C-alpha positions in Angstrom: 31.5 36.4 -36.0 35.0 35.8 -33.4 34.6 34.5 -29.5 36.1 37.9 -28.4 33.5 39.9 -29.8 32.1 41.9 -26.9 34.9 42.6 -24.9 36.6 45.8 -25.1 40.1 46.5 -26.2 41.8 45.6 -23.4 40.1 42.5 -23.0 40.5 41.3 -26.2 43.9 42.2 -26.5 44.6 39.9 -22.9 42.0 36.9 -24.1 43.7 36.8 -27.5 47.4 36.8 -26.4 48.0 33.1 -26.7 51.8 32.7 -26.9 54.7 33.2 -24.1 54.0 34.2 -20.5 51.3 37.2 -20.0 50.1 39.0 -16.4 46.7 40.3 -16.6 46.6 42.8 -14.1 42.7 43.0 -13.2 41.2 46.0 -11.3 37.9 45.4 -9.3 35.4 45.1 -11.4 37.3 44.7 -14.6 35.6 41.2 -16.0 38.6 39.3 -15.0 36.3 35.8 -15.6 34.6 36.6 -18.1 38.3 37.5 -19.8 39.8 34.0 -18.3 36.6 31.8 -19.9 36.5 33.7 -23.4 40.7 32.9 -23.4 40.2 28.9 -22.7 37.0 29.2 -25.3 39.1 31.3 -27.8 42.0 28.6 -27.6 39.5 25.4 -28.4 37.5 27.2 -30.9 39.7 29.5 -32.7 43.2 28.6 -32.3 42.9 24.5 -32.6 44.2 23.6 -29.1 43.2 20.4 -27.5 41.2 20.7 -24.8 43.2 18.5 -23.4 46.4 20.5 -23.5 45.0 23.8 -21.3 45.0 24.0 -17.2 43.1 26.7 -15.3 43.8 26.8 -11.7 41.4 28.7 -9.3 41.8 29.3 -5.5 38.0 27.5 -4.7 35.9 25.1 -5.5 33.5 27.8 -6.6 35.3 29.6 -8.9 36.2 26.6 -10.8 32.2 25.3 -11.3 31.7 28.7 -12.2 34.5 28.7 -14.6 33.6 25.4 -16.2 30.0 26.5 -16.6 30.6 29.6 -17.9 33.6 27.8 -21.2 30.9 24.8 -21.7 28.3 27.5 -22.8 30.7 29.2 -24.6 32.4 26.2 -26.3 29.4 23.7 -26.2 30.7 19.8 -25.9 33.7 18.8 -26.6 35.5 20.6 -23.6 35.3 18.5 -20.9 39.3 17.2 -20.8 40.2 21.0 -19.9 41.2 20.4 -16.5 39.3 23.2 -14.5 40.3 22.9 -10.5 41.6 24.1 -7.6 45.6 23.8 -6.8 44.8 21.0 -4.1 42.3 19.5 -6.7 45.1 19.7 -9.1 47.5 18.2 -6.8 45.5 15.3 -5.6 44.8 14.1 -9.0 48.6 14.0 -9.7 49.9 12.2 -7.1 46.7 9.8 -6.7 48.9 8.6 -10.4 52.6 8.7 -9.3 53.1 9.3 -5.2 54.6 5.7 -5.5 57.4 7.1 -7.2 58.7 9.1 -3.7 58.0 6.4 -1.4 54.0 6.6 -0.7 51.1 4.4 -1.2 48.6 5.6 -3.9 45.6 5.3 -1.6 47.0 7.5 0.9 44.4 9.3 3.2 44.4 12.8 3.2 44.2 14.5 7.1 41.7 17.1 7.7 42.0 19.9 10.4 41.2 17.8 13.1 43.0 14.8 12.0 46.6 16.9 11.8 45.2 18.1 15.8 45.2 14.8 16.7 48.8 13.5 14.6 50.2 16.2 17.1 48.4 15.2 20.1 50.5 12.3 19.1 53.5 14.0 18.8 53.7 15.8 22.4 52.9 12.5 24.0 55.8 10.4 22.8 58.0 13.9 22.8 56.8 15.1 26.7 56.3 18.6 25.7 53.9 20.0 27.8 51.3 22.4 25.9 51.4 24.7 28.1 54.8 25.8 27.5 54.5 25.4 23.6 51.5 25.4 22.3 50.1 22.4 19.8 48.4 25.4 17.1 51.6 27.6 17.4 53.4 23.6 16.5 51.2 22.9 13.8 51.3 27.0 12.4 55.4 26.7 12.4 55.1 23.5 10.1 52.7 24.8 7.7 54.5 27.9 7.1 57.7 25.2 6.8 55.9 23.4 3.9 54.9 26.5 1.8 58.5 27.4 1.7 59.4 23.8 0.8 60.8 23.3 3.4 61.2 19.7 4.9 62.0 18.4 8.4 66.1 17.5 8.1 66.3 21.7 6.4 63.7 22.9 9.0 66.1 21.6 11.9 69.2 22.2 10.4 68.0 25.9 9.7 67.1 26.4 13.7 69.6 23.9 15.3 70.6 27.0 17.4 67.4 28.7 18.2 65.9 26.4 21.5 62.7 27.0 20.8 62.0 26.8 17.2 64.6 23.1 17.8 61.9 21.7 19.7 59.4 22.3 17.2 61.6 20.8 14.7 61.8 17.4 16.7 58.1 18.2 16.5 58.1 18.0 12.6 60.2 15.4 12.3 57.8 12.8 14.6 55.0 14.5 12.9 56.2 13.9 9.5 57.1 10.3 10.3 53.2 9.8 11.9 51.4 10.5 8.4 54.5 8.8 6.7 53.7 5.6 8.7 49.2 6.1 8.5 50.1 6.7 4.5 48.7 10.3 5.5 49.0 13.8 3.8 48.2 16.8 5.3 46.9 20.0 3.0 50.1 21.5 2.8 51.7 18.1 1.7 49.4 17.8 -1.4 51.4 20.5 -3.1 54.8 20.3 -1.3 54.8 16.3 -2.3 53.6 17.5 -5.6 56.6 19.9 -6.3 59.1 16.9 -4.5 57.8 14.4 -7.1 58.3 16.6 -10.5 61.7 17.5 -9.0 62.7 14.4 -8.1 60.9 12.2 -11.7 61.9 14.7 -14.4 59.9 12.4 -16.8 56.9 12.5 -14.9 57.0 16.7 -15.0 58.0 16.2 -18.5 54.7 14.5 -19.7 52.7 17.1 -17.7 54.6 19.9 -19.2 53.8 18.6 -22.7 50.4 17.9 -21.6 49.6 21.4 -19.9 51.0 23.7 -23.0 48.8 26.0 -22.1 48.5 27.2 -18.1 46.3 29.6 -16.6 46.1 30.6 -12.7 43.5 32.7 -11.8 44.1 35.3 -8.3 47.3 35.0 -8.7 48.3 37.5 -6.2 47.2 35.2 -3.4 49.6 32.5 -4.0 52.1 31.4 -1.7 55.9 30.3 -2.4 55.2 26.6 -3.0 52.4 27.2 -5.5 54.4 29.6 -7.4 57.3 26.5 -7.7 54.6 24.6 -9.3 53.4 26.8 -11.8 56.7 27.6 -12.1 57.7 24.1 -12.9 55.1 22.8 -14.9 55.1 26.0 -17.6 58.8 25.9 -17.7 58.9 24.0 -21.1 56.6 25.8 -23.2 56.1 29.0 -21.6 52.4 29.6 -22.4 51.6 31.0 -19.0 49.0 33.1 -18.0 48.0 34.7 -14.7 45.4 37.1 -13.0 45.1 39.1 -10.2 45.3 42.1 -8.4 48.3 43.4 -6.0 46.1 46.1 -4.7 43.8 43.2 -3.5 46.4 41.5 -2.1 44.9 40.7 1.5 45.9 37.2 2.8 49.4 37.9 4.1 48.1 36.2 7.5 46.9 32.7 5.0 51.0 32.7 3.4 50.4 34.4 0.1 53.8 36.5 -0.9 52.4 39.7 -3.2 56.1 39.7 -4.7 54.9 36.6 -6.3 52.6 39.2 -9.2 54.9 42.3 -8.3 58.0 40.3 -9.5 56.5 38.3 -12.7 58.1 39.8 -15.6 61.6 39.0 -13.8 60.7 35.7 -13.1 59.1 34.8 -16.1 61.3 36.3 -18.8 59.7 38.2 -22.1 56.8 38.7 -20.2 53.4 41.0 -21.1 51.8 42.7 -18.9 48.1 43.9 -19.7 46.1 45.8 -17.0 42.0 46.1 -16.9 41.3 49.5 -15.9 38.1 49.6 -17.0 35.2 48.9 -14.0 31.9 47.6 -15.0 31.0 47.8 -11.4 30.9 51.4 -9.5 30.7 55.0 -10.3 33.4 57.2 -11.2 33.7 58.8 -7.6 33.8 56.2 -6.2 36.8 54.6 -8.2 38.1 58.0 -7.4 38.2 57.3 -4.1 39.8 53.9 -4.2 42.5 55.0 -6.8 43.4 57.7 -4.1 44.0 55.6 -1.1 45.9 52.9 -2.8 48.2 55.1 -4.6 49.3 56.1 -0.9 51.0 52.2 -1.1 54.7 51.8 -2.8 54.4 48.2 -3.1 52.3 47.8 -6.3 52.0 48.2 -10.0 50.3 51.5 -11.0 46.9 51.7 -12.2 43.7 53.6 -12.2 40.4 52.0 -12.2 38.0 54.0 -14.5 34.6 53.5 -15.6 32.1 54.5 -18.6 29.2 55.5 -15.5 30.2 59.1 -15.1 30.3 61.2 -11.8 27.6 59.5 -9.4 27.2 60.1 -5.9 30.1 61.7 -3.6 31.3 59.5 -0.8 29.3 60.1 1.9 31.4 60.2 5.6 29.5 60.8 8.6 31.0 61.3 12.2 28.9 59.9 15.3 29.0 60.1 18.9 29.4 56.8 20.0 28.9 53.3 18.2 25.9 52.9 19.3 24.4 55.6 17.4 26.5 54.7 14.2 24.7 51.2 14.1 21.2 53.2 14.9 21.8 55.4 12.1 23.0 53.1 9.4 19.7 50.7 10.0 17.7 54.2 10.2 19.1 54.8 6.8 18.7 51.6 5.4 14.9 51.5 6.3 14.4 54.8 4.7 16.4 53.5 1.3 13.8 50.8 1.3 10.7 52.8 2.6 11.5 55.5 -0.3 11.8 52.8 -3.0 15.7 53.2 -3.4 17.0 50.0 -2.2 15.9 46.5 -1.2 17.2 45.7 1.9 19.7 42.7 -0.3 20.8 45.6 -1.9 22.3 47.1 1.5 25.8 45.5 3.1 27.6 46.5 6.5 30.8 46.0 6.1 33.5 46.0 9.0 37.1 44.9 10.1 36.4 42.4 12.5 33.3 39.9 13.2 33.3 41.6 16.9 31.7 44.5 15.3 28.9 42.9 14.2 27.0 42.9 17.3 25.7 46.5 17.6 24.1 46.7 13.9 22.7 43.1 14.8 20.8 44.6 17.8 19.8 47.7 16.0 18.3 45.5 13.3 16.5 43.4 15.3 15.0 46.3 17.1 13.7 48.2 14.2 12.6 44.5 12.6 15.2 44.7 9.6 16.1 41.0 8.3 20.0 40.7 8.2 21.9 37.8 7.1 25.6 37.4 8.4 28.3 36.2 5.5 31.3 34.0 6.8 30.4 34.1 10.8 27.4 33.4 13.1 25.0 35.7 15.0 27.1 37.2 17.2 25.2 35.8 20.9 25.8 32.5 18.8 29.0 31.9 18.5 30.6 29.8 20.9 32.8 31.9 23.4 29.8 34.4 23.5 27.0 31.3 24.3 29.5 30.0 27.4 29.6 33.6 28.8 26.0 33.9 28.7 25.2 30.7 30.2 27.5 31.6 33.1 25.3 34.8 33.7 22.4 32.8 33.1 23.4 30.2 36.0 24.1 33.1 38.1 20.6 34.9 37.4 18.8 31.6 37.7 20.5 28.5 38.0 17.4 26.4 37.2 18.6 26.3 33.8 20.0 23.0 33.3 21.0 23.4 29.9 23.0 26.7 31.0 24.9 24.7 34.1 25.8 21.7 32.2 27.6 23.8 29.4 30.0 25.4 31.5 30.5 23.5 34.2 33.8 22.3 32.5 34.5 25.4 30.7 37.1 26.3 30.6 38.1 22.7 31.6 38.3 22.0 35.6 38.2 18.5 35.7 34.7 17.8 36.1 33.5 14.8 33.0 31.0 13.9 31.2 31.1 10.3 33.7 30.6 12.7 36.4 28.2 14.9 35.0 25.8 11.7 34.1 26.3 10.5 37.7 24.9 14.0 39.1 22.2 14.0 36.6 20.7 10.9 37.4 21.0 11.7 41.7 18.5 15.1 40.2 16.6 13.0 38.2 16.1 10.5 41.6 15.8 13.2 43.7 13.1 15.3 41.5 15.9 18.5 41.4 17.6 21.0 39.0 21.0 19.9 38.1 22.8 22.6 40.0 20.5 21.7 43.0 22.1 18.7 42.8 25.6 20.1 42.4 25.7 21.7 45.6 25.0 18.5 47.4 27.9 16.4 45.7 29.5 15.3 48.6 25.8 12.9 49.0 25.6 11.8 44.8 26.9 8.2 44.8 30.4 7.4 43.1 31.5 10.9 42.7 34.9 10.5 44.3 37.5 13.3 44.3 35.2 14.7 41.2 33.2 15.8 44.4 35.1 18.6 45.3 35.6 19.9 42.1 31.9 20.4 41.6 31.7 22.2 45.0 34.5 24.1 43.9 31.8 25.5 40.7 29.1 25.7 43.0 31.1 28.0 45.4 32.3 30.2 42.3 29.1 30.1 41.4 27.9 31.6 44.8 30.5 34.3 44.9 29.2 35.6 41.6 26.2 36.5 42.9 27.7 38.7 45.5 29.7 40.2 43.1 26.4 40.8 41.1 24.7 42.2 44.0 27.1 44.7 45.3 29.1 45.4 42.2 26.7 45.2 39.1 26.6 43.1 35.5 29.9 44.5 33.7 32.0 43.7 37.1 30.6 40.1 37.7 31.1 39.5 34.1 34.5 40.5 34.2 35.2 38.3 37.4 33.8 35.5 35.3 36.7 35.9 32.9 39.2 36.7 35.2 38.5 34.0 37.3 38.1 31.3 35.5 41.0 32.3 33.1 38.7 32.3 30.0 40.5 34.1 27.8 43.7 32.3 29.1 42.1 29.2 27.8 41.5 31.0 24.2 45.2 31.9 24.2 46.7 28.5 25.1 44.5 26.7 22.7 46.0 29.4 19.8 43.4 28.4 17.4 43.2 30.3 14.2 40.6 32.2 15.2 41.7 33.0 18.8 41.5 36.8 18.2 38.6 37.0 17.1 37.3 35.3 19.9 38.9 37.2 22.2 37.6 40.3 20.4 34.4 38.9 20.9 34.3 38.5 24.4 35.4 42.2 24.6 32.7 43.4 22.7 30.4 41.1 25.3 32.1 43.2 28.0 31.4 46.8 26.6 27.7 45.4 25.7 26.8 44.6 29.1 28.4 47.8 30.0 26.9 49.9 27.8 23.6 48.3 29.3 24.3 49.5 32.4 25.0 52.8 31.7 21.4 53.2 29.4 19.2 50.9 31.5 20.4 51.9 35.3 17.5 49.8 36.7 17.8 46.7 34.8 18.8 43.7 35.9 20.8 40.7 34.6 17.6 39.1 33.5 16.7 42.1 31.9 19.9 41.9 30.1 19.6 37.9 29.2 16.0 38.9 28.0 17.3 41.3 25.1 20.4 39.5 24.6 17.7 36.6 23.6 15.6 38.6 21.8 18.2 39.1 19.3 19.9 35.1 19.1 16.0 34.1 18.8 15.5 35.9 15.8 13.6 33.6 13.0 16.3 32.8 10.3 14.5 34.5 7.1 13.1 32.9 4.1 16.0 32.2 1.6 13.3 34.3 -0.6 13.2 37.0 1.9 15.5 40.2 1.0 17.9 41.0 3.7 20.7 43.3 4.6 24.5 41.6 4.1 26.7 42.3 7.5 30.2 40.8 7.1 34.3 41.6 7.4 35.8 43.3 4.8 37.6 39.9 4.0 34.5 38.0 3.3 33.1 40.7 1.0 36.0 39.8 -1.2 34.5 39.5 -5.3 31.2 40.4 -3.9 29.4 44.1 -5.1 26.4 45.3 -3.4 24.6 49.0 -4.8 24.7 50.6 -1.2 27.5 49.5 0.8 28.3 51.2 4.5 31.6 50.7 5.8 31.6 51.2 9.1 33.9 52.1 12.3 36.8 53.9 9.9 39.3 55.1 13.0 42.9 54.4 13.4 42.9 51.6 15.9 40.3 49.9 14.4 41.0 50.6 10.5 43.9 50.3 10.4 44.2 48.2 13.8 46.3 48.5 16.7 48.3 46.1 16.0 49.3 46.8 12.1 49.7 50.7 13.5 52.3 49.6 16.1 54.1 47.0 14.2 56.5 49.8 12.7 56.2 47.8 9.4 55.4 49.8 6.9 53.6 46.4 4.8 50.9 46.0 7.5 49.9 49.1 7.3 49.7 48.6 3.2 48.1 45.4 3.6 45.2 47.2 5.4 45.2 50.1 2.8 44.4 47.2 0.4 41.9 46.0 2.7 40.5 49.7 2.3 40.6 49.5 -1.3 38.6 46.1 -1.3 36.2 47.6 0.8 35.7 50.7 -1.3 36.0 49.2 -4.8 32.8 46.8 -3.3 30.3 49.6 -3.6 28.0 49.9 -6.7 26.3 53.3 -6.9 26.9 54.7 -3.2 29.0 54.4 -0.6 28.5 55.4 2.9 31.7 55.5 4.9 31.4 56.4 9.3 33.1 56.4 12.3 32.8 56.7 16.1 34.5 59.9 18.1 34.1 57.4 20.5 33.7 53.3 21.0 33.2 50.7 23.7 36.3 48.6 23.8 36.8 45.8 26.6 34.2 47.9 28.4 35.7 50.9 28.3 34.9 54.3 26.4 38.4 55.2 23.6 38.3 58.3 22.0 40.0 57.1 18.5 40.7 59.4 15.3 39.6 59.2 12.0 41.0 56.7 10.4 44.2 57.5 8.7 42.8 56.1 5.1 39.8 58.7 5.1 42.3 61.8 4.9 43.7 60.2 2.0 40.4 60.6 -0.1 40.4 64.3 -1.9 38.0 66.4 -0.6 36.2 67.0 -3.6 35.0 63.7 -4.0 33.9 63.4 -0.4 29.9 64.8 0.4 30.7 68.5 2.4 28.9 71.6 2.7 31.2 74.7 3.4 27.6 76.2 4.5 26.5 74.1 6.8 29.7 71.7 7.5 27.7 68.6 7.0 27.6 65.4 5.1 24.6 63.4 3.9 23.7 60.4 2.6 23.2 58.5 -0.8 20.6 59.7 -2.7 20.6 63.1 -1.9 18.7 62.1 1.6 20.0 62.8 4.7 21.6 61.0 7.7 19.4 62.1 11.1 20.2 62.4 14.9 23.6 62.5 14.5 26.4 65.6 14.3 27.8 66.1 11.1 31.7 66.0 10.1 33.2 68.7 8.5 36.4 67.4 6.6 38.4 70.9 6.3 37.2 71.6 9.9 38.4 68.4 10.9 42.2 69.3 9.9 41.7 72.0 11.8 40.4 70.1 14.8 37.0 71.8 15.0 33.5 70.9 13.7 30.6 72.5 11.4 27.8 74.2 13.1 25.1 72.5 11.5 22.7 69.6 11.7 20.4 67.5 9.1 17.1 67.4 10.4 15.7 63.9 10.4 12.2 64.6 9.8 11.6 62.0 6.4 9.7 65.0 4.5 11.3 66.9 1.8 14.0 63.7 0.6 17.2 65.5 -0.2 16.2 68.8 1.5 18.9 70.5 3.4 17.6 72.0 6.9 19.7 73.2 9.7 17.8 71.5 13.2 17.8 74.6 15.3 16.6 72.3 18.6 20.3 71.1 17.8 22.3 73.7 19.4 22.9 72.4 22.9 24.1 69.2 21.3 26.4 71.6 18.8 28.1 72.7 21.9 28.5 69.3 23.2 29.8 68.1 19.9 32.7 71.1 20.0 33.3 69.6 23.8 33.9 66.7 22.8 35.9 67.6 19.3 39.5 67.4 20.7 38.7 63.9 22.6 37.6 63.0 19.0 40.9 64.0 18.0 42.9 61.8 20.5 43.4 64.9 23.4 41.4 64.7 26.6 39.7 67.9 27.8 40.5 68.8 31.4 36.7 67.5 32.8 37.7 64.4 31.5 40.6 63.8 32.8 39.6 64.8 36.2 36.9 62.3 35.9 38.9 59.4 34.8 41.3 60.4 38.1 38.1 60.1 40.2 36.0 57.4 39.3 33.0 56.7 41.3 33.7 53.7 43.6 30.8 51.1 43.8 29.6 49.0 46.7 31.4 46.3 46.7 34.4 48.9 47.0 36.7 46.6 44.9 34.8 47.9 41.8 34.3 51.0 40.0 31.6 51.7 37.3 32.6 53.6 34.3 36.4 54.2 35.3 38.7 55.2 32.7 41.9 54.2 32.7 44.9 56.3 32.9 48.5 55.0 33.2 51.3 56.6 34.7 54.6 58.2 33.2 57.3 55.3 32.5 60.3 54.8 34.7 62.4 54.7 31.2 63.0 57.7 28.8 65.3 58.4 25.7 68.2 57.0 25.7 67.6 54.4 28.3 68.2 50.6 28.3 65.1 48.2 28.4 64.2 44.4 28.3 60.9 42.8 26.3 59.8 39.5 27.1 60.0 38.6 23.6 62.1 41.6 21.7 64.8 41.0 24.2 66.9 44.5 25.1 67.2 47.5 23.5 66.9 51.5 23.7 64.3 53.7 24.3 64.0 56.2 21.1 60.7 57.9 22.4 58.0 58.1 25.0 54.7 60.0 23.6 51.9 60.7 25.8 48.7 59.2 23.8 45.0 59.7 25.2 45.1 56.2 26.6 48.9 55.6 27.4 52.5 56.0 26.6 53.6 55.3 23.0 56.9 54.2 23.4 59.5 53.3 20.0 62.1 51.1 21.1 65.4 50.4 18.7 65.8 46.3 19.8 69.1 44.9 19.6 67.7 42.0 17.6 64.6 42.4 15.9 64.7 46.6 15.4 62.6 48.8 15.7 59.0 49.1 17.4 56.5 51.0 18.7 54.2 50.0 21.3 51.9 51.1 24.1 53.9 51.1 27.4 51.1 49.3 29.5 51.0 46.2 27.1 54.6 46.5 26.7 55.7 45.9 30.0 59.3 47.5 29.6 61.9 46.8 32.5 64.4 49.3 32.4 68.3 47.6 33.0 
């Protein structure tokens, strides 16, 4: 009996191909880990390859552990000598033995993220750089990018001598490396870069490892960067028995430096390579796979493949359009409850996927209201995120300054020069006079030893007092926006320029939308009422590990996972794909987003539910976005549609409740179907029009143009005449409308980042004018006039 028994024909061919370079294109759910582990076992047990001569490289410690465990289970004892580890772990082991050959001590220290930030702060002090002019995080990112391209400080400096900004970064790179070298330290990027450098400078060491690792395997090859590619190329150069496994259609980490060309150009980089495609899927139904195949086929930069399965048919892809984001969240929650109540699925069988972390908030709130246990993968509860807790603490302080924890949390956030020593003195004064911390702050001039810090505290309490006035006169949303603007909260996040800055700003914008929605739906409610509701969400007791919970996550976090029931939400252009990708003018950005959509679709095993909203609150304003272009790429025959009723139902034959239905064919004619599903739980799978929805249907037709990106006359009039609040300076529910720009096609304009260019087109959109400019230095860009701030020259 062969170890390869039990594999399908393609899997057996891949696992049994031993000599020469091999590219295994492993489609989603095609059993790539099974192939890799059986290939290692086959080499050892049936080809008599010494385990000492085998290397398998993964991207995560978890993947490495799972692979070793599976190999041990198949082979039994004797395979301990196989190297199964991550890129970084591999390089650490090599450098510990040989790094002295290139001038480092073998007992080097590995700097983590905090260590590298500390080193960069030292660089800034020595070079007297102003972090307001050039952010530390920006410099660290540029250095990381250079190292991933195997570019050292000297070459980086020579290549960027003509660019002042990049020349400054080059100086920082050079000094940064000196500091690391003096401390005998390496950062994570150095681990791979210096291993490549070691092999290039010490060919005898390289040959030693080439002779040892005669059979090399690399998992998730589509995620490799250039430095990793060069490392593998050097190791495999002598014996050429290199097997890489990956899927170009799942390459979604360009923002981390992944180069999809590594997998697309494998045959040209390794002559004589054999390519085997694993296209049989063991996860999803054929309808789900057909939808995924149809979407990804629109990408040009890919290797053609078509996933298939023995699971014929299956439920169609269910797509629904809701009136707004809150309605979408409510119906998804109700849908999951019905699946649970009818015994179709447990909570843990359901996953809610979205493009960005900020989208989780409405789903969290709805699940809490319905008492549904949930868990967020790769993130934290919306109201527990740092920036949200900071802003809620501001609101708590305005509402009730007796909360010392809230006041002390934000008295120096963003930084206003009030240090911990000053805070402690005020605390001591408050304790000694039996008063709360905030009351002590209002008497800062009487607190012993404060000196100049007293004026800073007085400025803080004055600000809080002013915000109370704004709250009383203009409401919660106005107060929150004023807090954010006056404190420079978002500017501080941008200045820090951390990797999660975009997510954090998105969370803040979502909080603004949350408060605006709460005011609109609870006109009599107070700030205390809102804070109480937020607390009910954030204080939800953590479910036991044994409790089945609905899983919420971004699509990036979902990669590699699978779920019986998937709810893919927020499928609108501007959300997914995002505005940045749409307006970049670079088709590769849209292709990366389409690969992300492909990953999302292929997470579903049994039922895929996709939803969009006609309107969505963004930054506290209602926006109307069209259906995602990726939805339009799914053939009509794969979608659940009823030509008679013009409606979509949900998985398992039953229906979504309470929301206007969407007719795909009518959508293309800019109109909607006339029928609705009943919310009655009786009659599982029945398609019963609800006559009570006739009035709502009229509203739906009225809003159809808005959903497609066209404002109605009534809306335009409303937007141009917002209701003025009592405060005079603030408006509630006002829409943003922009006047026509003072330039047109053929005019020369100037952009703060891209320089001078010629306007090619100016198109009026639902929210702003979309401008196409051919810039002299960077080519064509598409942007919105309000954000571009173009100056006619």
